[in-house]
C-alpha positions in Angstrom: 3.9 171.6 179.8 4.1 168.0 180.9 7.1 167.4 183.3 9.3 164.3 183.2 11.7 163.0 185.7 14.4 160.3 185.5 13.6 157.0 187.0 16.2 154.6 188.5 15.4 151.0 187.6 15.6 149.3 191.0 18.0 146.4 191.4 16.9 145.2 194.7 17.9 141.6 195.2 20.0 141.4 192.1 21.6 138.1 191.4 25.2 139.2 191.9 24.6 139.8 195.6 24.2 136.6 197.5 26.1 137.1 200.8 23.7 136.4 203.7 23.2 139.6 205.8 20.8 140.9 208.3 18.4 143.0 206.1 17.8 146.7 206.4 14.0 147.4 206.8 12.5 150.4 205.2 8.8 151.0 206.1 7.3 153.8 204.0 3.8 155.1 205.1 1.8 157.2 202.7 -0.9 159.4 204.4 -4.5 159.0 203.4 -3.7 156.8 200.4 -6.5 154.2 199.8 -6.6 151.4 197.3 -8.5 153.6 194.8 -5.6 156.0 194.5 -2.7 153.8 193.4 -1.8 151.9 190.2 -2.3 148.2 190.5 -5.1 148.7 193.1 -7.5 151.3 191.9 -10.0 151.1 188.9 -10.0 154.7 187.7 -8.6 155.7 184.3 -7.0 158.8 185.8 -4.2 157.5 188.0 -0.9 158.9 189.1 2.3 158.0 187.3 4.3 156.0 189.8 7.3 154.3 188.2 9.0 153.6 191.5 6.1 151.9 193.1 5.2 150.1 189.8 8.8 148.8 189.8 8.5 147.6 193.4 5.3 145.8 192.4 7.0 144.1 189.5 9.8 142.7 191.6 7.7 142.0 194.7 4.2 141.4 196.0 1.0 143.5 195.9 -1.3 142.8 198.8 -5.0 143.0 197.9 -6.8 142.5 201.2 -5.1 144.8 203.8 -7.1 146.7 206.4 -5.9 149.8 208.3 -8.1 151.7 210.7 -10.2 154.5 209.2 -7.9 157.3 210.6 -4.1 157.8 210.8 -3.5 157.9 214.6 -5.2 154.6 215.4 -3.4 152.8 212.5 0.0 154.1 213.5 -0.6 153.2 217.1 -1.6 149.6 216.1 1.5 149.1 213.9 3.7 150.5 216.6 2.2 148.5 219.4 0.9 145.4 217.6 -2.4 145.9 219.4 -5.9 146.9 218.4 -7.2 150.1 219.9 -9.4 148.4 222.4 -6.1 147.2 224.1 -4.3 150.6 224.0 -7.2 153.1 224.1 -6.2 154.6 220.8 -9.3 153.8 218.7 -9.4 157.0 216.6 -7.9 160.4 216.5 -6.6 162.3 218.5 -4.9 159.7 220.7 -1.9 159.0 222.8 0.0 155.7 222.7 1.3 155.3 226.2 5.0 154.5 226.3 4.1 151.6 228.7 3.2 149.6 225.6 6.2 147.8 224.1 6.7 149.3 220.7 8.2 147.5 217.7 11.3 149.7 218.2 11.7 148.5 221.8 11.1 144.9 220.9 13.9 145.0 218.4 16.2 146.7 221.0 15.3 144.1 223.7 15.9 141.1 221.4 19.3 139.3 221.7 18.9 138.3 218.0 18.5 141.8 216.6 21.1 144.6 216.5 19.5 147.5 214.6 19.8 151.2 214.4 16.3 152.5 214.6 14.9 155.8 213.3 11.5 157.4 212.8 11.3 160.2 210.2 8.2 162.1 209.4 4.7 162.2 210.8 4.3 160.9 214.3 0.7 161.8 215.5 0.4 159.2 218.3 1.1 161.7 221.1 -1.4 164.5 221.6 -2.6 164.4 225.2 -0.6 166.5 225.6 1.8 166.9 222.6 5.2 165.5 223.7 8.2 166.3 221.5 10.2 163.6 223.2 7.5 160.9 222.7 9.2 159.3 219.6 12.5 158.8 221.5 10.6 157.5 224.6 8.8 155.0 222.3 12.2 153.6 221.3 13.6 155.6 218.3 17.3 156.3 218.3 16.6 159.3 216.2 13.5 161.3 215.3 12.9 164.2 212.9 9.5 165.2 211.5 6.2 166.7 212.5 4.2 165.6 215.5 0.7 166.4 214.5 -1.7 165.3 211.8 -0.3 167.3 208.9 1.9 170.3 208.2 0.4 173.8 208.2 1.5 174.0 204.6 4.0 171.8 202.8 6.4 174.7 202.7 6.0 176.0 206.3 5.8 173.5 209.1 6.9 172.8 212.6 9.8 170.4 212.5 10.7 168.5 215.6 14.2 166.9 215.8 15.1 164.8 218.8 12.8 166.8 221.1 13.4 170.3 219.7 10.7 172.0 217.7 11.2 175.0 215.3 9.5 176.4 212.2 10.9 174.9 209.0 10.6 176.6 205.6 11.2 173.8 203.1 9.2 171.4 201.1 8.3 168.7 203.6 8.4 165.7 201.3 11.9 166.6 200.1 13.1 167.5 203.6 12.0 164.2 205.0 13.7 162.3 202.2 16.9 164.3 202.7 16.9 163.4 206.4 16.3 159.7 205.5 19.2 159.8 203.0 21.5 161.4 205.6 20.5 159.0 208.3 20.8 155.8 206.3 24.2 156.7 204.8 25.5 157.3 208.3 24.7 153.8 209.6 27.4 151.2 210.1 25.0 148.3 211.1 21.6 147.1 209.9 18.9 149.7 210.2 15.1 150.0 210.5 13.6 153.2 209.2 10.0 154.1 209.9 9.5 156.8 207.2 6.1 158.4 207.5 5.4 161.0 204.7 2.9 163.8 204.9 1.9 163.2 201.2 -0.7 162.9 199.9 -2.6 164.2 203.0 -4.2 167.7 202.8 -3.6 170.5 202.3 -3.9 169.8 198.6 -1.4 171.8 196.6 0.9 171.7 193.5 4.3 170.2 194.3 7.6 171.4 192.8 7.3 171.0 189.0 10.1 168.4 188.6 8.3 166.0 190.9 5.1 165.2 189.0 4.0 164.5 185.4 0.2 165.1 185.4 -0.5 167.9 182.9 -3.3 169.7 184.7 -3.4 170.6 188.4 -6.5 172.7 188.5 -8.6 170.9 191.1 -8.1 168.9 194.3 -8.1 165.5 192.5 -5.4 166.6 190.1 -3.4 168.1 192.9 -3.8 164.9 194.9 -2.5 162.9 192.0 0.5 165.3 191.6 1.2 164.8 195.3 1.3 161.0 194.9 3.6 161.4 192.0 5.9 163.6 194.1 5.9 160.9 196.8 6.9 158.3 194.2 9.7 160.7 193.0 11.1 161.0 196.5 11.0 157.3 197.3 13.0 156.8 194.1 15.5 159.4 195.3 16.0 157.6 198.6 16.5 154.3 196.9 18.8 155.8 194.4 21.0 157.2 197.2 21.9 153.7 198.3 24.7 151.7 197.0 23.7 148.6 195.0 24.9 146.5 197.9 22.8 148.4 200.4 19.7 148.4 198.2 20.1 144.6 197.6 20.1 144.1 201.4 17.0 146.3 202.0 13.4 145.1 202.2 10.9 147.8 201.4 7.4 147.8 202.9 5.2 150.5 201.3 1.6 151.1 202.5 -1.2 153.5 203.0 -2.4 154.2 206.6 -6.1 154.5 205.9 -8.6 155.1 203.0 -8.7 158.1 200.8 -10.5 161.2 201.9 -13.9 161.9 200.6 -12.9 164.9 198.5 -10.9 162.8 196.2 -12.3 159.3 196.8 -13.0 157.2 193.7 -14.3 153.7 193.0 -16.3 153.5 196.2 -19.7 155.0 197.0 -19.9 158.6 198.4 -19.5 158.6 202.2 -17.5 155.3 202.2 -14.0 156.8 202.4 -11.6 157.9 205.2 -13.3 157.9 208.6 -15.6 155.0 207.8 -15.3 151.3 208.2 -16.3 150.6 204.6 -13.6 149.3 202.3 -13.0 152.8 201.0 -12.1 153.8 204.5 -10.0 150.9 205.7 -8.8 149.1 202.6 -5.2 150.2 201.9 -2.6 149.3 199.3 0.6 147.5 200.4 3.6 146.5 198.3 6.7 144.6 199.6 9.8 144.0 197.7 13.5 143.6 198.2 15.7 141.4 200.5 14.1 138.1 201.3 11.1 138.6 198.9 11.3 135.7 196.4 7.9 136.1 194.9 8.2 138.5 191.9 5.3 140.4 190.4 2.7 138.4 192.3 -0.5 139.4 194.1 -1.5 138.1 197.5 -5.1 137.8 198.6 -4.6 136.8 202.2 -6.4 138.8 204.9 -3.9 141.1 206.5 -4.4 143.7 209.3 -1.9 146.6 209.6 -1.3 145.5 213.2 0.5 142.5 211.5 3.2 144.8 210.2 4.5 144.9 213.8 5.1 141.1 214.1 6.3 140.8 210.5 9.0 143.4 211.0 10.1 141.6 214.1 10.1 138.3 212.2 12.3 139.8 209.5 14.6 141.1 212.2 14.8 137.6 213.7 13.0 138.5 216.9 11.5 135.3 218.4 7.7 135.1 218.8 5.0 132.5 219.0 2.9 133.1 215.9 3.0 136.8 216.5 2.7 139.5 219.2 -0.6 140.7 220.8 -3.0 141.2 217.9 -0.2 141.1 215.3 0.2 137.9 213.2 3.5 137.6 211.2 3.0 137.1 207.5 6.7 136.9 206.7 6.2 133.4 205.1 4.0 135.0 202.4 7.1 136.8 201.1 8.6 133.5 200.0 5.4 131.5 199.5 6.3 129.1 202.3 3.5 127.4 204.4 2.2 129.3 207.3 -0.8 130.7 209.0 -2.9 133.6 207.6 -5.9 135.2 209.1 -9.3 133.5 208.8 -10.9 136.7 210.1 -10.0 140.4 209.9 -11.2 142.8 212.5 -11.3 146.6 212.6 -12.8 149.2 214.9 -13.1 152.9 215.1 -14.2 155.4 217.7 -15.2 158.9 216.6 -16.1 160.9 219.8 -18.8 158.8 221.5 -19.6 156.9 218.2 -18.1 153.4 218.0 -18.0 151.2 214.8 -16.6 147.8 214.1 -16.2 145.5 211.1 -15.2 141.8 210.8 -14.8 139.6 207.7 -13.8 136.2 206.5 -12.6 135.5 203.0 -16.1 136.2 201.6 -18.4 138.0 204.0 -18.0 141.3 205.9 -20.2 142.3 208.8 -20.3 145.9 209.9 -21.8 147.5 213.0 -22.6 151.2 212.8 -22.7 153.7 215.6 -26.5 153.3 216.0 -26.1 149.6 216.5 -27.5 148.6 213.1 -25.6 146.1 211.1 -24.7 145.7 207.4 -23.5 142.5 205.6 -21.6 142.4 202.3 -20.4 139.6 200.1 -17.0 141.0 199.1 -16.4 138.4 196.4 -19.3 139.8 194.4 -19.6 143.3 195.8 -16.0 144.5 196.7 -17.0 148.2 196.7 -19.9 147.6 199.0 -22.6 149.1 196.8 -25.5 147.0 198.0 -25.8 145.5 201.5 -27.4 142.0 201.8 -30.9 141.9 203.2 -30.2 140.4 206.6 -33.9 139.6 207.3 -34.0 136.7 204.9 -30.6 134.9 205.2 -30.2 131.2 204.6 -29.3 129.1 207.6 -25.8 128.7 206.2 -25.2 132.5 205.8 -26.8 133.2 209.2 -24.4 130.7 210.8 -21.5 132.7 209.2 -22.9 136.0 210.5 -23.2 134.5 214.0 -19.7 133.3 213.8 -18.4 136.7 212.6 -20.3 138.4 215.5 -18.7 135.9 218.0 -15.2 136.6 216.6 -15.8 140.4 216.8 -17.1 140.2 220.4 -14.1 138.1 221.5 -11.6 140.4 219.8 -13.2 143.5 221.2 -13.3 142.2 224.8 -10.7 139.6 225.1 -8.2 137.6 223.0 -9.2 135.5 220.0 -8.7 131.7 220.1 -8.6 131.6 216.3 -5.9 134.1 215.4 -2.9 131.8 215.4 -1.1 134.0 218.0 -0.2 133.0 221.5 -1.7 135.9 223.4 -3.6 136.7 226.6 -2.9 133.9 229.0 -2.9 131.2 226.4 -0.6 128.3 227.1 0.0 127.5 223.4 -1.1 129.1 220.2 -4.9 129.4 220.5 -5.2 126.9 223.4 -5.2 126.9 227.2 -5.7 129.8 229.5 -9.0 131.4 230.6 -10.6 131.6 227.1 -9.4 128.8 224.9 -9.9 125.0 224.9 -7.3 123.0 226.7 -4.2 122.4 224.6 -4.5 118.7 225.0 -7.8 118.5 223.2 -8.0 121.7 221.2 -8.2 121.4 217.5 -7.9 125.2 217.5 -4.3 124.4 218.3 -2.7 122.7 215.3 -3.5 119.1 214.7 -0.2 119.3 212.8 1.6 121.9 210.8 -0.6 120.9 207.9 -4.1 120.9 209.4 -6.2 123.5 211.3 -9.8 122.9 212.5 -11.8 125.6 214.3 -13.7 126.8 216.2 -13.4 124.2 219.0 -15.6 124.0 220.9 -18.0 124.6 218.0 -21.5 125.9 218.0 -22.3 124.0 214.8 -20.1 125.5 212.2 -16.6 124.1 211.5 -13.8 125.3 209.2 -10.9 123.0 208.2 -7.8 124.3 206.4 -5.0 122.2 205.1 -1.8 122.8 203.1 -2.9 120.0 200.8 -6.3 119.0 199.4 -8.7 117.4 201.9 -10.4 114.3 200.4 -12.6 112.9 203.2 -13.8 114.1 206.6 -15.3 111.6 209.1 -16.9 112.4 212.4 -17.6 109.7 215.0 -19.5 110.0 218.3 -18.2 108.9 221.7 -19.2 105.2 221.1 -17.6 105.1 217.7 -20.6 105.5 215.4 -20.0 107.4 212.2 -22.3 110.4 212.3 -20.8 112.5 209.5 -18.9 111.9 206.2 -18.0 114.3 203.4 -16.0 113.8 200.3 -14.3 116.7 198.5 -11.0 117.9 197.1 -10.3 121.3 198.6 -7.7 122.9 200.9 -10.4 124.8 202.8 -13.8 123.3 203.9 -16.7 124.9 205.7 -19.1 122.3 207.2 -22.4 122.6 209.1 -22.7 120.2 212.0 -25.4 122.0 213.9 -27.7 118.9 213.7 -25.3 116.9 215.9 -25.9 116.6 219.6 -23.8 118.6 222.1 -21.1 116.1 223.2 -17.5 115.1 222.4 -16.7 113.7 218.9 -13.7 112.3 217.1 -12.8 113.8 213.8 -10.6 112.2 211.1 -9.3 114.1 208.1 -7.8 112.3 205.1 -5.7 114.3 202.7 -4.4 113.8 199.2 -1.1 112.4 200.4 -3.2 109.6 202.0 -2.4 111.0 205.5 -5.0 110.8 208.2 -5.2 113.4 211.0 -7.3 112.7 214.1 -8.4 114.8 217.1 -11.2 115.6 219.5 -14.1 117.9 218.7 -16.5 119.3 221.2 -20.0 120.6 220.4 
C-alpha cells in the first residue's frame, strides 16, 4: 500500500516577521546525493517524492553548477576548512583534517561580530588517522553527537558518539539525528549554527520505516535509495516543523549533497561516471538555499560554485569580516539577494584515490579533466552536460586551444599555489588577486578590480583576455605604449572573451566603455 505523510507548508521568511535579527544557520548535508537523484535537478521519470525540499526550492534558490569532491571526506574537510585538499592533505578518503586548520566553527567563535551556539550532529568522517571521538569538539563544535565513520553499520544498529563518548545505539539513525537536532535547537537562547550531516541516502540500502516514504515498491536498490531520500525529506520537515514560526522565519536553510550518486543507483550520467570520479556524475551536487535573507524566490542560479565556498558564505551570513572569502572559499552570499558581486570564473576539483590523482577545471562552457594516467579529456558542458562524448583534442581551433591552455594554467596554479583570479585575498596577496609573490602589483593589476563594476583578467596575459562587467560593455580599445590604437571591438555584452595573441609582449593601455557611457582605464601587460 502506498504510504502518505503530512507535510508542513513552510513559512520561512513570512511577511509578518520583519524584526532584524542575527539569523540561525541550518546546514543539512545529504550523503551520496548527486544531481541525478533529486527533483528539480535530475532528468529521470522515477524520482523521490520530496515535498519539503520542493517547498524550499519554491521559496528559495536552486543552484545548478555546484561541485563537491568525488568522496565524502574530502568534501566535508573542504567545507569545514575552506581549503582544497592540496592545502590540507585531505584529497580523498580516508583522511584526517588537522585541528591546526581554522574551521568555520572556530572562525565564528573568534569573530567579534558573531555570537553563535555551534553544533555538529551526524556524520563526521574527517578524523580517521586514528579515529578520534573528541575531534569534532577540538574542531570547534560546542556539542557533537553522531557517528564518526563513513556510514552506520546498519541504520538501526550503529556506534553513536556524543561529546567524546561512543556506545552502540539501537534506533533508526535518520530519526535519532533529527531528534537530537530538535532537542539542541530548542535549548538555544542565542543564534545558532547547526551542521546537520545525515547518513541518508548512503548505503547500506534498506527500507525505512513505512511512515517516512511514499514509493510503492521497494524491491531493488534504486527503489530503496528513493525511499531513503523520501525519509530524509520527511525528517527535514519534522525538524522545521518543530520550530516556532518566529524561529523558522529567522533561519536560513542550506541543503546540499556532498558528492555524486554511487554507481549502483546512478542515473542520467554514463556508467562509470558517478561517485569516486571527477565527471559531473561524481562531483555535481544539488544545492538549495531558502529562508532568512534569501529574497530570490523560486529562482535558479547558474553561477559556478565550489562546496569550499559554503565555508565563506556561512561566515558572511554570520557577519564575519573577510576580503572576498577565506583560503579557497569565495562567498556567494550576494547571490541570495541578487546583488552585484563576484562569482567564480573557474571551478576546480581534485581527487586522490590511493596513488592515483585526478583533477578537473572548468569555466562557464568548457571542462578539462586529467585522469590518473595523465591523459586529458575536454567537454563542452553547454552542449554535453552529461559528458557523453569528449571533444577530440587533436584538432582544436586556436580559440579553443587557448581556452584549454588557460584552464591548465589555472589548474596548475590552484594545485600548487594561490590563484590570482579567484576574487579572494589569499596566500601573501596584498589585495584581492594582486601583490605578493604570485600576482601582479596592485597598482597596475587589472586582476584587481578596475572598479566594482569591471574585472579584466588574466593580467599579465598570455594572449587571452576576459572582461566582465555589471552592465553591458559597448566598446573595448587597446593602445600601445606610444598611444597608437592596436585593437578595437564593438559589442553589447556583460562578458567578453578576446584574443590578443597577435600583439607584441609589452605594456598596453585598455579602455572599456559601458552602456552607461562610463569609461574605465587601466594597464595591461602581455
